[in-house]
N, CA, C and O of each residue as an XYZ file, in Angstrom:
316
protein
N      -6.751     -6.781     13.149
C      -5.798     -6.880     12.067
C      -6.045     -5.719     11.102
O      -7.169     -5.528     10.637
N      -5.013     -4.955     10.803
C      -5.143     -3.784      9.945
C      -5.065     -4.177      8.477
O      -4.241     -5.000      8.078
N      -5.946     -3.568      7.677
C      -5.925     -3.780      6.239
C      -4.942     -2.807      5.607
O      -4.962     -1.612      5.904
N      -4.081     -3.322      4.735
C      -3.122     -2.497      4.002
C      -3.351     -2.773      2.519
O      -3.222     -3.912      2.071
N      -3.692     -1.732      1.758
C      -3.882     -1.873      0.315
C      -2.532     -1.668     -0.366
O      -1.850     -0.670     -0.131
N      -2.157     -2.624     -1.212
C      -0.846     -2.581     -1.863
C      -1.030     -2.675     -3.370
O      -1.779     -3.517     -3.867
N      -0.341     -1.805     -4.084
C      -0.417     -1.791     -5.542
C       0.115     -3.093     -6.131
O       1.069     -3.679     -5.619
N      -0.511     -3.531     -7.205
C      -0.074     -4.729     -7.914
C       1.375     -4.546     -8.378
O       1.766     -3.458     -8.801
N       2.147     -5.598     -8.297
C       3.544     -5.540     -8.712
C       4.515     -5.384     -7.556
O       5.730     -5.414     -7.754
N       3.989     -5.217     -6.352
C       4.835     -5.084     -5.165
C       4.754     -6.367     -4.330
O       4.476     -6.331     -3.131
N       5.001     -7.489     -4.990
C       4.880     -8.794     -4.344
C       5.750     -8.957     -3.118
O       5.331     -9.564     -2.133
N       6.975     -8.414     -3.169
C       7.860     -8.537     -2.017
C       7.314     -7.758     -0.819
O       7.460     -8.191      0.324
N       6.694     -6.627     -1.076
C       6.094     -5.822     -0.008
C       4.854     -6.535      0.536
O       4.641     -6.580      1.747
N       4.040     -7.091     -0.363
C       2.856     -7.830      0.074
C       3.253     -8.986      0.984
O       2.642     -9.191      2.033
N       4.259     -9.731      0.592
C       4.717    -10.881      1.378
C       5.223    -10.433      2.751
O       4.877    -11.037      3.767
N       6.041     -9.377      2.784
C       6.601     -8.897      4.051
C       5.500     -8.401      4.984
O       5.558     -8.641      6.190
N       4.501     -7.716      4.439
C       3.403     -7.227      5.269
C       2.569     -8.379      5.821
O       2.158     -8.349      6.981
N       2.318     -9.395      4.995
C       1.581    -10.567      5.462
C       2.345    -11.267      6.580
O       1.755    -11.672      7.582
N       3.660    -11.408      6.407
C       4.488    -12.052      7.436
C       4.488    -11.254      8.730
O       4.655    -11.816      9.812
N       4.299     -9.933      8.617
C       4.259     -9.071      9.799
C       2.875     -9.047     10.442
O       2.671     -8.387     11.460
N       1.917     -9.774      9.842
C       0.605     -9.882     10.453
C      -0.471     -8.960      9.909
O      -1.549     -8.864     10.496
N      -0.208     -8.283      8.805
C      -1.196     -7.388      8.222
C      -2.045     -8.113      7.191
O      -1.582     -9.053      6.545
N      -3.291     -7.672      7.041
C      -4.182     -8.184      6.005
C      -3.912     -7.354      4.750
O      -4.173     -6.151      4.743
N      -3.398     -7.972      3.698
C      -3.018     -7.263      2.478
C      -4.113     -7.434      1.437
O      -4.566     -8.546      1.168
N      -4.532     -6.307      0.853
C      -5.551     -6.305     -0.192
C      -5.053     -5.472     -1.363
O      -4.084     -4.724     -1.233
N      -5.714     -5.601     -2.505
C      -5.363     -4.816     -3.688
C      -5.950     -3.415     -3.617
O      -6.581     -3.042     -2.628
N      -5.734     -2.644     -4.681
C      -6.185     -1.253     -4.707
C      -7.595     -1.062     -5.263
O      -7.949      0.047     -5.663
N      -8.392     -2.104     -5.296
C      -9.753     -1.978     -5.781
C     -10.534     -1.031     -4.865
O     -10.269     -0.973     -3.664
N     -11.500     -0.286     -5.431
C     -12.235      0.708     -4.634
C     -12.822      0.178     -3.325
O     -12.725      0.861     -2.306
N     -13.417     -0.992     -3.314
C     -13.967     -1.537     -2.072
C     -12.906     -1.760     -1.015
O     -13.156     -1.572      0.175
N     -11.720     -2.161     -1.449
C     -10.610     -2.377     -0.521
C     -10.077     -1.060      0.014
O      -9.676     -0.975      1.175
N     -10.071     -0.033     -0.825
C      -9.552      1.268     -0.390
C     -10.386      1.852      0.743
O      -9.865      2.574      1.593
N     -11.662      1.545      0.755
C     -12.524      2.045      1.824
C     -12.166      1.424      3.170
O     -12.331      2.059      4.212
N     -11.673      0.178      3.153
C     -11.321     -0.528      4.393
C      -9.870     -0.300      4.801
O      -9.520     -0.468      5.969
N      -9.033      0.079      3.853
C      -7.584      0.146      4.105
C      -7.235      1.243      5.104
O      -7.769      2.351      5.052
N      -6.328      0.904      6.012
C      -5.812      1.887      6.969
C      -4.580      2.589      6.403
O      -4.249      3.705      6.802
N      -3.900      1.914      5.460
C      -2.701      2.432      4.800
C      -2.746      1.966      3.347
O      -3.260      0.888      3.050
N      -2.205      2.785      2.445
C      -2.086      2.417      1.036
C      -0.612      2.495      0.656
O       0.062      3.479      0.961
N      -0.112      1.450     -0.015
C       1.276      1.426     -0.469
C       1.271      1.410     -1.990
O       0.656      0.540     -2.608
N       1.966      2.386     -2.597
C       2.056      2.475     -4.049
C       3.505      2.332     -4.484
O       4.427      2.539     -3.694
N       3.697      1.976     -5.754
C       5.051      1.757     -6.262
C       5.791      3.060     -6.520
O       7.021      3.093     -6.480
N       5.061      4.121     -6.781
C       5.705      5.384     -7.112
C       5.992      5.525     -8.588
O       6.436      6.583     -9.032
N       5.744      4.467     -9.365
C       5.946      4.508    -10.809
C       4.657      5.007    -11.439
O       3.594      4.434    -11.205
N       4.735      6.054    -12.224
C       3.552      6.623    -12.841
C       3.267      5.897    -14.147
O       3.930      6.127    -15.159
N       2.268      5.013    -14.110
C       1.894      4.289    -15.319
C       0.560      4.790    -15.870
O      -0.029      4.145    -16.737
N       0.086      5.915    -15.385
C      -1.182      6.487    -15.816
C      -0.926      7.408    -17.000
O      -0.642      8.593    -16.825
N      -1.027      6.859    -18.198
C      -0.696      7.611    -19.410
C      -1.689      8.734    -19.708
O      -1.325      9.724    -20.343
N      -2.925      8.596    -19.263
C      -3.948      9.613    -19.530
C      -3.973     10.693    -18.452
O      -4.759     11.637    -18.541
N      -3.131     10.565    -17.449
C      -3.073     11.522    -16.352
C      -4.413     11.675    -15.647
O      -4.785     12.776    -15.241
N      -5.139     10.563    -15.501
C      -6.412     10.572    -14.801
C      -6.230      9.958    -13.419
O      -5.528      8.960    -13.253
N      -6.857     10.554    -12.459
C      -6.823     10.011    -11.110
C      -8.223      9.553    -10.764
O      -9.123     10.372    -10.578
N      -8.411      8.244    -10.678
C      -9.742      7.732    -10.408
C      -9.820      6.935     -9.114
O     -10.845      6.313     -8.832
N      -8.764      6.946     -8.334
C      -8.765      6.256     -7.051
C      -8.509      7.295     -5.973
O      -7.522      8.029     -6.027
N      -9.397      7.351     -5.000
C      -9.218      8.280     -3.907
C      -9.350      7.560     -2.573
O     -10.092      6.586     -2.445
N      -8.622      8.056     -1.588
C      -8.676      7.450     -0.260
C      -8.306      8.508      0.769
O      -7.595      9.467      0.470
N      -8.797      8.316      1.972
C      -8.415      9.202      3.071
C      -7.295      8.579      3.900
O      -6.775      9.206      4.824
N      -6.924      7.331      3.562
C      -5.852      6.641      4.292
C      -4.496      7.223      3.902
O      -4.331      7.709      2.783
N      -3.527      7.177      4.810
C      -2.184      7.620      4.463
C      -1.622      6.763      3.323
O      -1.897      5.566      3.241
N      -0.835      7.391      2.449
C      -0.234      6.704      1.306
C       1.274      6.663      1.495
O       1.903      7.682      1.778
N       1.849      5.472      1.336
C       3.298      5.294      1.419
C       3.813      4.998      0.025
O       3.337      4.080     -0.643
N       4.791      5.781     -0.411
C       5.427      5.573     -1.708
C       6.596      4.610     -1.501
O       7.535      4.920     -0.767
N       6.540      3.441     -2.146
C       7.549      2.398     -1.945
C       8.818      2.606     -2.758
O       9.780      1.855     -2.593
N       8.842      3.596     -3.623
C      10.000      3.814     -4.496
C      11.273      4.006     -3.671
O      11.331      4.858     -2.785
N      12.286      3.205     -3.977
C      13.582      3.339     -3.323
C      13.660      2.759     -1.921
O      14.663      2.952     -1.233
N      12.626      2.056     -1.482
C      12.622      1.484     -0.141
C      12.546     -0.039     -0.210
O      11.945     -0.603     -1.124
N      13.157     -0.682      0.754
C      13.076     -2.139      0.828
C      11.730     -2.529      1.421
O      11.025     -1.701      1.999
N      11.384     -3.812      1.267
C      10.136     -4.309      1.834
C      10.122     -4.103      3.352
O       9.089     -3.749      3.920
N      11.251     -4.321      4.000
C      11.322     -4.152      5.455
C      11.130     -2.685      5.846
O      10.503     -2.397      6.865
N      11.656     -1.767      5.058
C      11.451     -0.341      5.343
C       9.975      0.028      5.226
O       9.476      0.855      5.989
N       9.281     -0.583      4.273
C       7.851     -0.326      4.118
C       7.079     -0.867      5.326
O       6.177     -0.202      5.836
N       7.431     -2.069      5.779
C       6.781     -2.639      6.963
C       6.970     -1.705      8.159
O       6.026     -1.457      8.909
N       8.174     -1.195      8.335
C       8.435     -0.270      9.460
C       7.627      1.012      9.312
O       7.108      1.529     10.302
N       7.511      1.537      8.087
C       6.737      2.744      7.855
C       5.260      2.506      8.177
O       4.600      3.376      8.746
N       4.744      1.336      7.816
C       3.354      0.990      8.138
C       3.173      0.925      9.650
O       2.206      1.465     10.185
N       4.098      0.267     10.336
C       4.009      0.182     11.804
C       3.986      1.560     12.443
O       3.195      1.815     13.352
N       4.854      2.450     11.968
C       4.917      3.795     12.520
C       3.614      4.562     12.300
O       3.132      5.251     13.199
N       3.058      4.438     11.113
C       1.826      5.170     10.804
C       0.629      4.647     11.576
O      -0.299      5.398     11.878
N       0.650      3.352     11.899
C      -0.487      2.764     12.606
C      -0.351      2.815     14.126
O      -1.278      2.445     14.847
N       0.790      3.266     14.609
C       0.978      3.291     16.066
C       0.522      4.609     16.666
O       0.610      4.799     17.879
């Protein structure tokens, strides 16, 4: 089962990924180390312009995409 880290606030994406059989975790550093894919909202809420989360996993920007489109993008990246 592949771990997918999903940004807080993307509940519909989290639900769709769980229904598709993925293990969904938050963006906490320990989870990022295990994640095979990271899904972010694309909304920049970092007012200080600091980047303190890093990962080598592919990142999918969910902005403008439906939950089903995100599930398909995850499937494609993991295949």
